[in-house]
VEXKOLMAR-559577 format. One record per residue (C-alpha): residue in three letters; x negated, y, z. Coordinates in steps of 0.1 Angstrom, whole numbers, plus 5000, padded with zeros to 4 digits. Layout:
N
ALAXYZ...
This chain:
395
MET531250735190LYS529351085192GLU526150955195THR524350995226SER519950905229GLY521550635258ILE523450405233LEU519550405206SER517450155214ASP514050275233ARG512550065201ILE513750345175LYS513050605200HIS510050705192VAL509150555155PRO509150915133ARG511150955094SER508150845067PHE506451205066ILE506151175027ARG509551095019GLU510451445036ILE507851575009LEU508951414986LYS512351654989VAL510851944994ALA508451794953ARG512151734940ASP512052134929PRO511652084894SER509152414889ILE506652234918ILE503552024904SER503551724934PHE500751504935ALA502251394967GLY504251104956GLY502550704953LEU505050634929PRO503750414896ASN503950584862GLU508050494848GLN506750574812LEU504450284819PHE507750024832PRO507949764804LEU512149794796LYS512249634764GLN510449294780ILE512249334809GLU515849394793GLN515349094771ALA514448904802THR517348974816LYS519848834790ASP516848554788VAL518348494826PHE521848504821ALA521848324783ASP520048014804HIS521147994842GLY524248174840THR526548214871GLU523648024887ILE521548314893LEU524748504908GLN524448204941TYR522748194976SER519148104970ASN516348004994SER514848165023GLU510748065007GLY511948194971TYR512548074933LEU509447824929PRO508347874900LEU507748214909ARG505448114941GLN504247864912LEU502748144891ILE501748354924SER499648134933ALA498248034894SER496948364895TYR495648404931ALA493448084914ARG492648284883ARG491948624891GLN489948574929GLY489348184926LEU491948114960ASN493247834966VAL496647914975PRO499947644972PRO503047744967GLU504547654996ASN502747835020ILE503948174996LEU507148345012ILE508848614986THR510248945002ASN511949244996GLY508449464990SER505449415004GLN506949675030GLN508749365048GLY505949155048LEU504649415081ASP507949455094LEU508549005095LEU505148975106GLY505449255134LYS509049015145VAL507548715146LEU503748815166VAL503449185180ASN504949215217GLN505349525233ASN501749645239ASP499449495214ALA496849605208ILE496349645169VAL493749725146VAL494949995120GLU492650175094GLU491650545097PRO493150715077GLY495050415070TYR498650345055LEU501350515069GLY504350235055ALA502549995081ILE502050225112GLN505750305111ALA506649965111LEU504749845134SER505750095157LEU509749955157TYR507849675174SER505949905206SER502749815199ARG499149995208PHE497250115177ILE493750125176PRO491850325150VAL488850205136PRO487250485105VAL486250375074HIS483550525053PRO482850505014ALA481550105018GLY484750015046MET485249945081ASP483350105106ILE481749795114GLU480449895155ILE483750015166LEU485149705153ALA483049505170THR483249705198THR487049675198LEU487649315191GLU484949265225GLN486849525252ARG490349525236VAL491649165220PRO493549325192LYS496149115179LEU496249205141VAL493949405119TYR496049545092ALA493349665059VAL494149805025PRO490449685013ASN490849794978PHE491850104963GLN493050215001ASN495850445003PRO495550705013SER490850725009GLY491350544973ILE487650374991SER487350004983TYR485049815011SER481849694996ALA480949324996GLU479149335024ASN481149545049ARG484149275036SER481048985055ALA480949165076VAL484449205090ALA485248865087GLU481548815104LEU483748945136LEU486748785132ARG485548425122GLY486848165155THR488948445168GLN492848445177CYS492948775156LEU494448775121LEU493549025094VAL496449195073GLU495249195040ASP497449425021ASP496349464983PRO499149624969TYR496749784937GLY493849514940GLU494449494899LEU494749824886ARG491049884888PHE489550094862SER486050054868GLY483449844891GLU483549504895GLU486149284921LYS484949214956PRO485848864975SER489248874991PHE488948825030TYR491048485022LYS488048345010LEU485848475034ALA487948405067PRO490448235056LYS491748115087ASN492348395101THR493748585073VAL497348655059LEU497848825023LEU501049065014GLY501049144977SER504049284956TYR504849414923SER506149734927LYS502849874908THR502149654880VAL505849594869ALA508949764890PRO509249904921SER512849904921PHE512449534921ARG511849484961LEU509949204949GLY506149104972TRP505048804992ILE503548685022VAL500448395023ALA500348275054PRO499047915074ASP501947665081TRP502447735117LEU503648065109MET504848035084GLU507547855098LYS508548145123LEU508648365088ILE510748195073ILE513448205103ALA513048595105LYS513548575074GLN516748365073ALA517648605111ALA517348975086ASP518348905048LEU518348505044HIS516648525013THR515248814985ASN517248854954GLY517348614935PHE518748704904VAL515848984907GLN513148724915HIS514648474881ILE514048774856LEU510748894872HIS510148464867ARG511048484827TYR509748804824LEU505848714837SER506548344816THR507248484782SER505148824781ASP501348964790ILE500849054818LYS497349104815ALA498349344788GLN500649534808ILE497849554837ASP495549714818LYS497949924800ILE498250114836SER494750034843LYS493650294816PHE495950544819TYR495350564855GLY492050554848ASP492050884829GLN494251044846LYS491551044875LYS488651154852LEU490751474843MET492051534878MET487851434892ALA486851744861SER489152004872ILE488251924909SER484451964907CYS485752334879HIS487952524904PHE487152364941PRO484652544961SER481852244964ALA482652275005VAL485552034993GLU484351634996VAL486551424970THR486151004970ASP485750904936PRO488450514931GLU487550244913GLY491050184908GLY494250244924MET496550644922PHE494950824951LEU492151074957TRP491451224998ALA489451535000THR488251645030LEU487952035034PRO485052195053GLU486052165095SER487952485106LEU490552435076SER493952275087SER495852085056VAL499152125066ASP498652515069LEU497552475028PHE500452255020ASN502152535033ARG501052765013ALA500252564983ILE504152534983HIS504552854979GLU502652824949LYS504552544932VAL502052274943ALA502552024964PHE499851684987VAL499651495015PRO498251655045GLY495851385065ASP497851435098PRO500351175091PHE498250945080TYR495550935115ILE496950765151ASN497251085176LYS495651335154VAL496851725140HIS494951995121THR493451715102ASN490651875076THR492151595048PHE494351555020ARG495451295002LEU496351324958ASN497951124936PHE497151074898SER499650844883CYS502651024876VAL501351394867GLY500651474829GLY497451654821GLU498452034815SER500052004852ILE497051844865GLU494852114858ASN497452414865GLY497552254896ILE494552144911THR493152514894ARG496152724925LEU494952414954GLY491152564940CYS492752934942LEU494252894974ILE491652674998LYS488952994984SER490853245004CYS491253035029LEU486753015031
């Protein structure tokens, strides 16, 4: 059949391809120093432990692990997630309120299916995670961007938005936010929670990077501050292995029932084989030591990048200083465009992500994202030096 626009759904016509995925195609050139990806460093993957866990699962369960599983997810794995919340954050998250998903990205899709009608208002951070923007765009929602500052979401603008627009969802990444790297302060979280308390607006707290802290102190979860208004998304992609595509949703009973129905319609259940392997790995390995190892490595990488930036970027460029995660966020003088800088940088064999795709209806922004998790020390120095020279030549 010849493809025509008439056969496509209205839903898909206006959803763009992932800008970062397109950039990564360019950055695959081995001669390019890429700060564009958001990938965990594969040198840190626990390969031997996962190999052993796989052998153990086959030995203990045989063909059982190759059979269909339940939609909610492997109960022992959900119990481990529940225990982790209690141990790390003091949260009471019953296993029955945890749904295992194909990465936290599927969690966003399921929430869109269950909660979002056409033209429903959704608050997103500005700049915000473009994966969430892409996922929720499928449901023809109206995005309302609320700026984030070094301390978190702009409280005055959020308050006005909640009064005037009655959004259904607020999507936030409060720990080491993608793309900016900032974390919401305890005061900011309390203020956001107070605005939501008593409303029917749900805050979707996405926390893929929260355990990757290399400085500072942990702040309270929105789930603790406003439990009736908060849905949690979690993932093992950044702490164990992204190819597992293992994430989860924490939701109240009334919402969990509908999420399970949407999950059944989508894929019946998440890969049961991988759930067993992950559970065995988490049960038999020192996951805290693994996370500490990742966090220290990323912290050292960030220090190298910050030191290089201080030497080679002009003082007019502002850069965030995250306490964890995988990203820095740079702001150029207002006269410069990060897309123009990107086009010039590619010719100098260095890549980053321009700021435009992280905004709603903004182009030619003067911001860009740098990833420090997957680049060696020498490449960091060489790449930042090249970027610094380019920026100076543009001033």
